[in-house]
N, C-alpha and C positions, 0 to 999 in steps of 0.2 A: 504493499499500499504506499509506504514512504517513498519507495523508488519511483512508483508511478506518479506521485505528487511532484517529486523533483523533476522528472521528465517533462511533465506538463508545464512547469514553470519555465524550464529552459526553452521549450518550443515557443512559449508565449513571448519570451525575450527575443528570440530569433526573428519572429514575424513582426516585432515592434521596431526592428532596426530599419533606418531609412535605406532606400535603394542603393545609394552610392557606397554605403558601408558593406552591403551584401555583395556588390560587384567587386569591391576591394578584397573581400574575403575569398571570392571565387578566384581572383587572379593569384592570390597568395597560395591557393591550393593547387595551382598549376594549370588552370584552364582560363582561356580568354573569353569564353562564351558567357555573356551576362545572363543572370536568371530571368525568368519570365516576369513580365509586369504583373503586379498584384492589383493595380487599380488604374483608372484612366489618368490619374495625376502622375503616374510614373512615365514620364516622357523622355527620360534619359536614353542614351544609346545612339548608334550610328544610323542615319537616315539618308535616303536618296530620292530624288524626284520620281514620282510614279510614272510608268511608261505612258507615252503619248503627250507628255508636257513639252511645251515649246518655248520660243523666245518671249512670248507674252503670256500673261495670265489668261485663263479661260474666262471669257466674258460674253454676255448675251448681246451687248451693244457697246460701241466705242465710248470711252469715258467723255464726259461733257467738258471739252477744253475751251479755255479762253482763246480769242483769236490768235494771239502771238504763239501760244502753245500748239495750236492746230497747224499753223504755218511751219513751225519748227519740226513737228512730227512729220509733216508732208515732205519736207526737205530731207529728213533722215531716211524715210522710206524710199525716196527717189534714189538715194545712193545705194540702198540695199537691193533695189530692183535690177541693178546691172548684172549681166551674166557673169557669174564667178569663174566660168571656164574660159572667158574671153580675156586672155592676159594682155591683149593689145590695147584694150580700152579699160584701163584701171578706173576705179570709182573716182569721180572728179571731186572738185573742191566743195561741191554741195552735198557730197555723199558721206557714207559711213566712215571712210578712212580719216577724214578731218573732223567729223562731228562726234564720233563714238569715244567717250572717255576711256573705255577699256583698251581700245587700240593704242591710246597714248600711255597705257600702263597705269592708269589711275585705279584706285579701289572701286568696286562695283556698287557700294552702298548696301544698306541692310535688306532691301527687298529684291533688287536686281540679281543679287547673288543667288537667289532661289530660281532664276530663270536662265534658259539658254546655255546650260552646261550640265555635265553629268558628274560634277564633283560632289561627293558626299559631305555631310557635316555631322558633328557629334554634339548632342546636348548633354551637359553635365549639370547635375543638380547638387549643389553644396549649400551649407547653412547660409541663409541670407541672400542668396543670389542664384541665378541660373546662367550658365556660360554656354555659348554656342561656338564651338570650334569648327571653323570652316576649312576644308581642305583648300579651297580656292584662295590663293594668296596667303595661306596660313593665318587668316584673320581670326580674331577672337572677339565676340560680342558679349558684353556684360549686361545682364538684366537684374537690377537691384530689387530685392523683395523686402527690404527692411523698413519700408515706409518713408524713405527720404523723398524730398521734392526735387523737381528738375532744377538745376542751377540756373541762375539768371545772369551770371557774369562769365559765362564760358563761351569761347569762340565756337562758331559752328564747325563741325567736323564731318568725316566721311561716314561714320556709323551712327552719329547722333548720341543722345543720352536716353537710356531705356530704364523705365521702372515697371514693376509688375506686381500682380496680386493673383491669388487663386480664387476662382469662383467655382466651387464644387470641384469637378475634375478638369476645369479649363484654366489655362494660364493666360491671363489678359495682360498684354504688354503695351505700354504707352511710350512712344518715341517722338522726341522733338530735337531741336538743335542740330539739324543737318545742314551742310553746305549745299549749294545748288550746282555742284560740279558732277553729279551722278545722274543716272536715269532711274526711273521707277522700275523698269524692266528692260530686257535685252532688245525689245522691239523699238525702243527710243522714246517712250513717253517721258517728257521732262517734268521738272518740279522747281520750286523756288525754296528759299530758306524758311518760308512760312509753312512748309509741309509738316503735317501732324499725322502720325501713323498709329493705328490701334490694331493689334494682332490678337487673335484668339486661338491659341494652340490647344488641341485636345486629341487624345488617343481614342479613335472611334472603334478600333479593335486591336488585337495583340500586335498586328503587323502594319497598321495604317495610322499615320499622323495627319491630322487636318489642321491647316492654318487659314483662318478667315481674316483677310486684311482689309481695313478701311483706310482710304487715303483722303485727307482733307487739306486742300491747298487752295484757298480762295483766289490766290494770285495767278494760278495756272489752270484751275478748273472751276466751273460755275457751281458745282455742288459736290459733296463727298460721294465717293464711289467705292464699291466693295467687290473683292474677288475672293476665290477660294482655291487653295492648292492642297494636293495630297502627296504624301511621302511614304515610302515603304521602308520597313525596318530591316537592317542588315546586321544582325548580331555578330557575325564573324568578320566584319570589315574593320580595317584600321585606317585612321586618317594619316595620309602621307604628307610629306613636305612638298610645298608648291611655291616656287618663286615666280612672281609675275614677270613676264617678258624674259624668262631665263635664257631662251635660245638667242634672243637679240643681245642680251648682256654678254653671253659667252662668246658670240661671234664678234661683236664690236669692241668690247672692252677688255676681255680676258687677255688677248695678245699684247695689250699695252701695259699690263701689270708687270712690275719687276719681281721676278720670282727667283728664289734660290735654286740650286741644282737639285733635281729629283733623285731620290735614292735608286 
């Protein structure tokens, strides 16, 4: 009887541990496969875009753009419509080569990074915050869960400032403080520094993560608009190192470096 009571107490303690401690214990035991999620709020792990996702978010109709934003998007799309196989007619000055921030090796921003590539990302849940470690550019996004407010004296940056809270099994993320040098998606939808993003991450089943994203930027769009994305769980994947424009850097700059003799 006493042994059964002790066993019950130990099992209760194990199931009370947060997911990141369980994952750590699994790694120490010699396995890299994370334990199965126990609830929809366990969104940790490696995720990748669900099959069929493209350069833009799936949407029923185009977002309601301000005139300047519509003109900008039209110019971007004009560049993208050139035949990529026709090397004799490169995309001109109105096209993607000159307008796409990614082509210039700039970071993609907090939502474009979810579109137009097959790089996975890993969600890490730790006390007081959620971290999203993107393979793309080896970027790390912080989402603060400790109740802090957005800073008012911070210069706009590439990923903005994100705070979050749990609503049942949904992580609600509020992001502001973005510069205007990124696109909302890989299709070329622009934004200004007024952009306010609200995301709702939830695990709809053991292998599927949903992110509902609402964009509110009155300087670029006439009203807020919302999209939804799905990601698939990859428990055996690892996040690799990724250096933006590595091929270009190796070709253009590595030969110029002064290096000692190789062994």
